[in-house]
C-alpha positions, 0 to 999 in steps of 0.5 A: 822158021824164025824164032820170033815166028816160032814163039808166036805160033806156040799155043803155050803157057808162056812164050816170047810174046803176050799173044800166048796168053791162055784161052784168048785172054788179053789183060794183065792186072797188077794186084799191088801188094796182095798176099799170095793166099788172097791172089789165089782166091781172087783168081778162082772167084773173080779173075778166072771167070771174068777172063783176065789173062794174068796177074803181076805180083809184087816182088816175091823175094826176101827184102829189107824191113823198113820201120821208119816210115812204117813198112812203106810199099817200097821196102819190097824193092830193096832185096836182101836175097833171092829166097822166095819169102816176102811180106806177101807170103812163103814159098809154099804159098807162092807155089800154091797161088801159081798153081791155083791161078793157072788152073783157072786160066790166069798166069802169074808174072813176077815183078823182078827187082834185079838191078840192085840190092838194098842200100844199107850194106854191100854184104848180102850173105843170102846170095852171097854178094860182097862189095866186089859185086857192085858198081860203085865200090868197083869204081864204075860210077862217075859220081861215086854214088847216086845218079845225078844226071839222067843225060849221062848213060854211065850214071844211069846204068852204073850208079846207085838209084836213090841209094840202092846198091847197083849190081855189076853184071858182065864178064869182069867178075866172070858173069857171077851176078848174071848167074845169081840173077838167072838162078833166081828167075829160073827158080820162079820159072820152076815154080810155074810163073809165066814171065817177068816185069823187069824193074828198073831195066833202064838202069841196066845195060841192054847187053847184060839183060840179054845175057841174063835172058839167054840163061832162062829156062823154058816154061813147063809148056812152050818157050821162054818167059814173057818179059816186059821191061820198065824203061821210063822214056819220056824225053828226047834229052835222056840218055836211055831210050825204050827202043834199046830194049825191044829186042829183049822183050816188050817195054813199058810205054810211059808216054801212053799214060800222059796221052790217054789222059786227054780222052779221059778228061775230054780236053783233047778232042776224041776225034784225034784218037783215030790213030792213037799209038805208034803215030803218036811217037810210041813204040810199035803195038807189038812191043808195048806194055800199056797202062793208064797208071802204075804203082809208081806214077800214081804216087808222083814217082817214076815217070809221073806227070799229068796222069789219071788215077783211081782218085779221079774215077770218072775220067779214069774209067773212060781212059781205061775203057777206051784203052781196052777197046782200042787195039794198041799194046798189051794192056795192064790194069792197076789195082791199088790200095788207098793212101794219103802219103806216097810212102804209105804201107798197104793195109796192115795190122800193127805187126806189119802183116798185110790185111786181106781185102774184103769183098762187099755185097756189090763186088767191090773191095773193103779194108782199105783196098781200091780194087779197080779191076772189080769196077764194072766198067773196067772188069767188063772191058777185059771181056770186051778185049778178049772178044775183040781178039786180034781184030783191028779197029774198023768202022771209025766214026766221029762227029768232028769233035768229041764223039767217037765210035769204032768196031773191032772187026765184027766182034766188038763195038765201042762208042764214047761221048765227051761232048757234054750233051746227049749225042744220038746217031745210027751207026754201023757196028760191024756186028751180026744182028742181035740184042747186045748187053752194054757192058759199061752199064751192066752185065749179061745174064742168063735172062737178059741184060742188067744194063742197057740193051743195044739192038743191031739190025740186019744191016749191022746198024744200031741206034746209039744214044749216049748222055753226058753222065758218069758212064758216057760210053757204051761197049758191046761184043759178041760174048755179051748178047741178051741170051748169053750166059754171064761172064762169057769172057774167054775165047 
């Protein structure tokens, strides 16, 4: 049996593939800059019941403190050591969070910053690293400093990214830095994390990442940690491409962000999305980590372009809902805080400590937190994606322009209207007969639906009528019938 098949078959806490999420869960949420104590509470009160698979957390290691500008978010991406002690909390708080989230079916994925260290010195006694452990002082960077040309592979992978000290991996120094990074990641595995987002993977040689991965321990149950790598690959002219990293783990598909904007805003006819994904020049579905936006490109950084964010909420919800209904990639939701400047700190007190999100009576967040994952149209589509499972898209329908509908086998059905007027039609849903709660307009409850009820007849057809307002879409699935209990999101 091949190793890839072996990992796919494991019903494990973590493995080589995202398909090893617990309990048939399928969606990761990035709780950007949240404290560990708040994530633990959010897992228990919300993420677990609503069927979320995992949380991507901000880098947990010790980092630089930046006071000018005041405590910007990017200080977390300037490591000074690998001890688990950060703005989000202590080592003990981190471990407590991992255990509490895992107990309710939600796994923790760490944003691992391993390409570089902070910019202020080559002396990092907490590791320890010295000047002999970095590419620039060792003469490996063609510019002698920063990356100036992204068409030059040696600059991209051996020079400093915006001044951050690029670590030298490999045999030249006896794999010393490889060992230090692997020890850090294995420490986190020992604390129970299920995998890693590799920050700035594009700026590391694939062979170095592969060698570090070979040193990783197995998780408590199952195989190696799930790995997804940040490789921004938007232009053919660049020297580094996503395909170079897929043998190591999944890769972030940044082309998805620009392409899905068209269906969110409606300027690209919805009919064209019948083959959305690999046919559009993206990675194969099983190798892609997809998202509508992330913490970088919503600020105009790192792969930014014409993308949607929470600041354009109506098209943003459409894009997210369609993306979670569609059968492409492993899906991650961004959960943000409000900002007016790209560098803004997360909500914080005068001493720099992070303010916890408050939860309003309608379930949304306060204290400066956006919490997109709590928006009804987004949280309920995580349940939809779980219900759809591995079933592919079937029963595609379009009106030749901007109304589409499709099923995910016999488990779930989605329709979207971008026409600007009410569109009505009898459509084949593929679902068993019954009364279903539209999870875009409301929730299933023990007594019925808080939103629209869609009736599927004995032939599998339903009369679908969708207006052109804010929620110009419907989504139904087998876990949200009129007689089902609330939040039936795990399968």
